[in-house]
N, C-alpha and C positions, 0 to 999 in steps of 0.2 A: 496353382501350385499349393499343395497342402503343407501342414505344419512339419511333417516328417521330411518333406523334400526341400524345404527352404533352409538355407544356411544363414545363421545370424550374421549380419554384416559387420557387427562390432567386434567380433572375436579376433583376438591375436594371441597365439600360443595357448588357446583353450581357456583363457581366463576372461570372464565377462567384464566389460567396462575397463579392461586393462589399458588399451590404447585405441584411439579412433583413427580416422583417415589421416589426421594431422600427425600421427605418430607420437602423441603426447598423452599423458594420463589426464583424466578429467580433473580440472582445478577446483571443482566445487565440493570435494569431499570434506575439506576443512573450512568451508565457506564462513561458518560462524566466527572463526578466528581471524578472517582476512577482510580488510576493508577495500582491497584493490582487486579482488577476484571477480569472476563473472557472477551474474545473478542466476540463481537456481529457480526455475519456474516449473511447477507441476500442477496437474489437474486440467480438466477440459476448458473451463472458462479462462483460466489464467494463461494457458499456452495459446489457445486460439486467438485471444485478444492480442497477445504479443505478436503472433504471426500476422495479424491484420494491421499492426502498427508499423508504418514505414520507417519510423524513427528508431525502432528497436532492431538492433543487429543480432541475429540468431547465429551462434557459433556452432552448436551441435543440437541435434534433435533426436531423442530416443522415443520410439513408439512400439507398442505391442501390435500384433497383426490386427486385432480388433479395432484399435484406435486408428491405425492406418486406413483400414477399410471405412470407418466412419468419416474420417476426414475426406476421403475420396467421394463418398456418397453425398456429403454436404458441400462439395466443390470448394474446399478450403485449401489454399495453396500453402504447401509446407515451406516454400522458398529455398530450402536446401534439401539435399538428399538425406532422408532420415536413416537412422541406424535401428534395425528391427531387433527387439529384445523380448524376453519373456516377462510377464508381470512380476514374478518372484525376484527377478534380477533388479528391477526398479525398487522393489521392497527392500532389498539388501542395501541399497544406497541411501534410501530415505528413511528407513525404519518401518516397522509393520503398521504403525498407526497413521501413516501418511496416505490420504485418499488421492492417489495420482491419476486414476482412471486410464492408465496406460500411456500417459504422456509426460515427458520430462524434457525440458530444454535448458541449455546453457546459453546465456545471452549476455551482451554488454549491458551494464547499467544505463538507464536513461540519463541524459544530462540534467543537471539541476539549474533551473533558471535563476537569474539574479533577482533579488527582491525589488530592485528598482524598476524592473521590467513589468511588474504586475499592473494590469489595467485597473484603475480605481473604479470598480463597479462590482455589483453583486456581493457575494460573500466569500471570504477565505477563512480557513481554520488555522489556528496556531497551537502547536502542541508543546507544552513545557515539560520536557524530560519524561514523556510517557515511554516506558521501556518494553512493555509486553507486546510482542509482535502480533499476537491474536487481537489485542485491542486496537492497535494501530491499523491493522488490516481491515478490521470491521469498521473503524472510523473512515477509512478511505472508501470503502464500499458505500457507506451512507453519504459521504461527500459527493461521490459520483451521482448518486440518486438525486441529490439536491442541487446539482449543477454548480458545485463549489469551484471557484476559479483556480485555487491552489491550496496546498497544505504546507505550512511553514513549520519546520522542525529543526532541532539542534543537531549539529554534526556529531556531537558527543552525547552520550546518555540517551540514545534513541536506536531502535533496531534498524539493521540494514534492510533495504528494499529487495528482499530475496526470501526464498524458502517459505517458512510458515507465514510470514507477513504477506507475501505475494499470494499464497493460496487463500488466506482469509480475505484478502482484498477482492478476490474473484474477478480479476481483470481490470479493476479500478486503477491499478498502477499505470495503465496505458491511457487513462482518461483524465486523471487529475494530476497536474504537475506537482512534484515534490520539491520544495525549496529548502535546501539545507543551509543553515546559517551558523556562524561560529559563536555569536553572542545574541541571545534572544532579546534582551532589553534594547540593544541597538536596533535590532530588526523591528521591534514594536515602535520604537521612536521613528524609524523610517516610514512605517505605515501611518503613524499619526501625522507626520509631515506631508504625506501624500493624500491626506484627507480621509483616511479610514477612521471609522469609529471603532476603537478597540475595546471590546467588552470581555473582561475576565469572568469566568464562572467559578464561584466558590460558595461553599455552604454558609460562609460568614458575610456574604455580599450584602450591601446596604438595602437593596430592594429586589423584588422578584423580577426575573427577566421579562415576564409578560407585561410588567408595568413600566418598563424602560422605553423611552421614546427612541426606537431604533431607526437608523437611516443607512442608506447606501453611501459609499462602500462600507461594508461591515466585516470586522475581523473578530471572530469568536475564539477566545483563548481558553484552553483546557489544561488543567494540571494533572500530574500523576496521581494515581490512586494512593491513598494514605497520606502523602505529603501535600497534595494539592498544589496550588500556585506558589512559586517561590516569592519571597517578599519583594524583590526588585521587579519581578514580573507584575505583581499586583500594583506596585507604585507607578509603573509605566502605562498601565491600561487607563483608558479614558473613564471607564466605569467598571466596578466590580459588582456583579449581580449573582443572585442565587436562583435555584430552581425549586420552587415550593411544590410539595406533594401532599395530597390529603390523607394518605395512608399512614400506618404506624412506622414504616421504614421511610426515612427521610433522605437517604442518599442512594445514588445509582452507580452501577458500574460505569466507568468513564466512556465506554463506547455507547452505552444506552443514553447517558447524559448528552453525548454529542448529537445523537439523532433527534432527541427531544429539543435541544437548543436550535438545531438546524430547522426543525419544523416551525418553532416559534419565530425564528428569524425570517424564514422564507414567507411565512404567512403575513407577518407584520410589514415586510418590505414589498408585498404584492408580487412575489415571484412564483406563486403557486398557480396562477392563471395561465 
């Protein structure tokens, strides 16, 4: 059946994305302003990883014909009946700069584990009010690459696990648990009590991270760009270390600092073999 013969399944009253099979409007249009709405997932890796995750409940799935064909060719189960749309209609919902590759899903957010349930082994990351979704998504992708056990972040002053963050994470949302806490200092105290070595990263740290005697379980704590670690966060960490660089520029973007710290940590802990 060609493009001209196929009727878009999502149309109601001639308006794209007006209502779906459930008879309701998509709730993700104003997702940035809602903490209780569905997660918006778009892009090939982001959506296909969500489809492969049995813990992720997919509410609605929008596909272009090309994306639907590619999913079929790669034997990827869509789990629910997709709604077939034109690429321009996804553009209208996400904006012209979103690289969606013909896939957009509306899904339930994944549950946030309790910090007390984290297994005291390997590495975790702790994010102190990092608000840029591009940075947090990139950090999550690096965390998945280094087999990080979880990422701890604050319920406030951090981006929702949706949209831009999910796209930047490129599927890592489905691989690395995101632990949301109300109070970061209390969460760090809980990690300390569970035997984690909590290492804050700060340009004013007492010694270079490469010289610190790291051990498992290890929690690397990253602060927001510009502000860095908050004072109470610094005081709660076991150690505050810096990342020394030989070049003229002495500071890194927080997502780049994260991957460098993870590499140092994984190497020193013998996790690279």
